[in-house]
N, C-alpha and C positions, 0 to 999 in steps of 0.2 A: 619588477612591476610591468615594464614594457613587454617582457616576454609573455606574460599571461594576461595582458590587457584585453585581448580579444575575447577571453572568457567572460569578462564583465559585460562586453557588448552582447554576446550570445545569451547570457543570463537575463539581461534586460529585455531583449527581444523575446526570449522564452516567456517571461512574465507578461510582456505586452500582448503576445498572442493569446494567452489564456484570458486576459482581461478583455480583449476584443471579442472573444467568443462568448463569455458570460454576459457581456453588455450588448450583444448584437440584437437587432430588431428584425433580422431576416436570416434565412438559412444560408444565403450566399455570404453574408458577413461572418456568420458562425464558421462556415467552411474556411474562409480566409484566415480567421484567427487560428484555427486548427493547423493550417498549413504553415503559418508563421511559427507556431509552437514546434511543429515537427522539424522544420528546417533549421531551427535554432538549437534543437537538442542533439541532432546528428553530429555536428562538430564537437560538442562537449563529450559525446560518447567515444568518438574515434581517437581523440587525443588522450591516450593513456599509455605511456611508455612502459609501465610496469606489467601490463597485461597484453600478451601477444594476440589474444582472442578478441580484443576490443573492436577491431575492424570488422570481424565477422558478426559480432553482436550488433554493431551499428547498421550493417547491411540487412540482417534479419529484421531489425526494428523498422528500418526504412521500407522494406518490401511489404511488411504487414500493414504498417500505417498508410502507405501509399495505396494499397488495395482497398482499405476501408475508406479512405478519402475519395478515391475514384468512384466507388459504388455510391457513396454518400452524395457526391456532386451529381452523378448521373440520375439518381432518384429525385433529387431536388429539381433538376431541369425537367424531367418527365412530369413531375407534379405541376410545375408552372405551365407547361405546355397544355396539359390535359385538365387544368383547373376549371376552365369555363366549359369544357366539353363534357365533363363528368364521365369520362370513359371508364375509369377504374375507381374503386372505392378508396377513400382516403386512408382507411385502415391498412390497406396493402402498402401504401407509401410509408406510413408510420412504422409498420413492422420491419421494412427493409432498413429504414433510417435507424431504428432501434438496434437492429442487428449490427450495423456498422459501428455504432457507439459502444455496444458491448464488446466488439472486437478491439476497439481502441483502448478500452479500459482493462482488458484482459479477463473478462468474466467468462466463466464456463458456460457453454461449450466452446467458446472462442479463446481459450486460454493457452493454446498449444505453444505460442511464441514466448509467453511471459517467463516461465522458469529458465528456458534456454538462453534468453537474453540476459536475465538477471545473473546467472552464474558466470558470465563473461565480462562483467562490469566491475568497476571499483565501487566502493561504498558510497561515495558522494553522488555519483550518477544513479546508483541503485536507490538512494533515498529520494532523489528527484522523481525517478520513475514510479516509486511506490506511493508518493504523496502528491506532489504538485501536478504531475501529468494526469492524474485522475480527476482533477477538478472540472476541467472543461467538458469531458464526456459525461460526467455525472450530472452536471447542470443541464446539459442538453437532453439527457435521459428523462428528466422530469417533464420535458415538453412533449415527449412522445411515449408516455408511460402506458404500456399495455399490460394489465395486471396478470392475465394467464401466462404470458411469455416470461414476464419478470419473476413470477412465482416459480416457474420451472428453473430459471437461472439461479434463483436463491437456493433452491434445494440442491442442484447440481454443484454449485460453487461451494456450499457447505461440505458436501461429501468429498469432492476432489481436494479442497483445501485441507481437510482433516486427514484423509487417508494418504494423500500424496506426500505429506511431510514425515511420515513414519519411517521411511527407509532412506532418508537423506543424510549424507555426511557433510555436504557443503552448506555453510551458513547462509550463503546467498540464496540457494534454492529453498532452504528451510524458510527464510523470510518471504520468499515468493509465494509459497503455498500458504503461509500464514496470512499474507496480504489477500490472497484469493478468499480465504475463509472470512476475513474481516470485511471483504467486499460484499459477501452475502448478508452480513449483519447491516451494512449500510443500505443495501437495497431493501432489506426488510423494514428498516426505519423509514425509508422513502415510501414504502408500500402503505404505511399508515399515515405518516406526517412528512411533508416535503422538507421541513426545516430540521427535523430530528437528526437526519443523517449528517448535517453540517456539524452539529455538536459532536457526534460520534467521530467524524473525520478529524476534527480539531484535536480531540484527545488522542486518537490514533497517531496523528502526525507528531505530537509531542513525545509520545512513547517511542516512536521510531527514531526520532532525532536523538533521544537519550541513548538508545542502543547503538545506533550507527556511530555516535561519537566514540563509544567504547571500541567497536570493531575497527574503525578507521585509525584510531590513535595507536592501537597495538597490532594492527595489520592482521586481524583474525579473519580467516577464510574457511577454516575447517574445524570440526569438532575436537580433533586431537590437540590442536593449538589451544582451544578453550580449556581443555583439561589440564594441560601442563603449565598454563600461565597463572600468574598471581599466587604461586605456591608460598612466597614469602610476604605476600600482601593480601591477607584474608579479607580485610574490610572492603577492598576494591572488588574482589571476587564476589563478596556478599551483595554489594550494590548491583553488580551486573546481573547476578542471578535473580535478584528481586525485580529488576527491570523486565527480565524475561517472563517471570510469573505475572507481573502486572500486565504485560502485553497479552498474556493468555487469558486474562480476566479473572484472576484469583482474588477473592475478597480477602482483606479489606484494602487492596491497592486501588490506585486510580483507574486502572483498566477495567475494573468491575463496574464502575459507575455508568458508562454508556450502555453496557450490556444490560444492566439492571433496568435502566429507563426503557430500552427497547422491549425487554421482556414484559414490563408493566404495561406498555402500550399495546403489545400484542394480546395480552390477557384481556385488557379493557375492550378490545375490538373482536373478541371471541375467535382469535386465530390461535387456538390452543395447540393444534397439530404442528403448526410452523414454529411455535415457541418451544415445544418439547424437542422437536427435531434439531433446531439450531442449538439448543442447550446441550444435547447429547454430542453433537459434532464439536462444540466448543470444549467439551470435556476431553475429547480425543486430542484436540490441539494442545490443551493444557497438559495432557499426559506426556507428549514428547518434550515439552518444556521442563516438566518436573523430572523426566528421565535424564535430561541434559544436566540439570542442576544437581540432582542426586549423585550422578556419576562424578561430576567435577568436585564435589565437596567430600564425599565419603570414600571414594576409591583413591588409593594411594598413587598419585601420579607425580613423579618428580620432574623438576625442571631440567631441560637439557642445558648444556653449557652455552650454546649459542642463543638460548632464550634469556639467560640471566642479564645480558647486556641491553635488552630491550627496555627503552625508557619512553616516557611520554612527557611532553613539555607541560609546564605548569598551567597554561591557559586551558589546554584540553582536559587536564586533570580537574581543574575547577569546574569546567562545564559538565564533566561526568558527574561530579558530586551534586551540582546544582540541579540538573535534570533528574537525577536519581532521587533527590529529595522530593521533588514534585510528583514523580512517578509512584513513590512508595507511600508518602504521607499526604498526597493531594486529596484523596477521598476522605480521609479523617478530618482534614482541615475544612473541606467544603461542608461536610456533615456537621461539624461544630458550628460553623457560621450559620448554617440553616437553622440549627436548634436555637441559637442565640437570637436570631431574627424572629 
């Protein structure tokens, strides 16, 4: 306990930094929360004895986030200096601030660091990076929302997130490009309704927790491990594959519900091109999930001898089954409750 007690401290300050940012009433306070969040996440990234590349990943993440924070702070100071003089249009400041926030969240075209950092991290840190670390930038994006720029980022994120994952063998990079594609759906939800993306983010977070528990418990990092694992435990492989399909948005799983709601809102607001485009890109993402599932089930991969001794403690196993139940049957349960009401 004493050995890892500092992790609890950094996790608390990590959450505190995000809460400071989302509750800030000025840009300076928001910047302060972002910096606390950044400086708390770096030690958590670098302390990974199982991965020799973790130090490089933490350095890449620090340099990228520090660049975004420096430009963010510089723009805020310039805006405060020139506010009364009206030297520049406010839209110019908003555009620069929006670009720094898109860089922090890993949105295309500022995504260059995200897959490279993801592939050099363990699954717990990757889960934090894909979920919690996106809250503060996304909240701030709603304050400086410029629709033409965000529309371009939605389209580019959908394309890169769908096509970038087709030739990946690393599960971390696969999840990184999947996260980029889901980020395009969150921005599309924010484009119509500022609260809809929060629901999408909550469902996405639960699905990612469900998958990361599997990956972390059995130390899965590449696709060939996924094929050869669970040869003697088909139900567990079934739950993992159904979680993947749920994350891809295949009905009738829970992951289809937020996509369905976003599609409905886009249709109601006459954004038909954006709806069709996002749906096509989501089908490509679903394709490489189905390809992974199809290969692991129907092709004859035998377990290696060193894999047969891999076990998972009962707590992690119960968590796998619990989150898988919500992921697979959550949509059906919510639909049943809606009909009864």
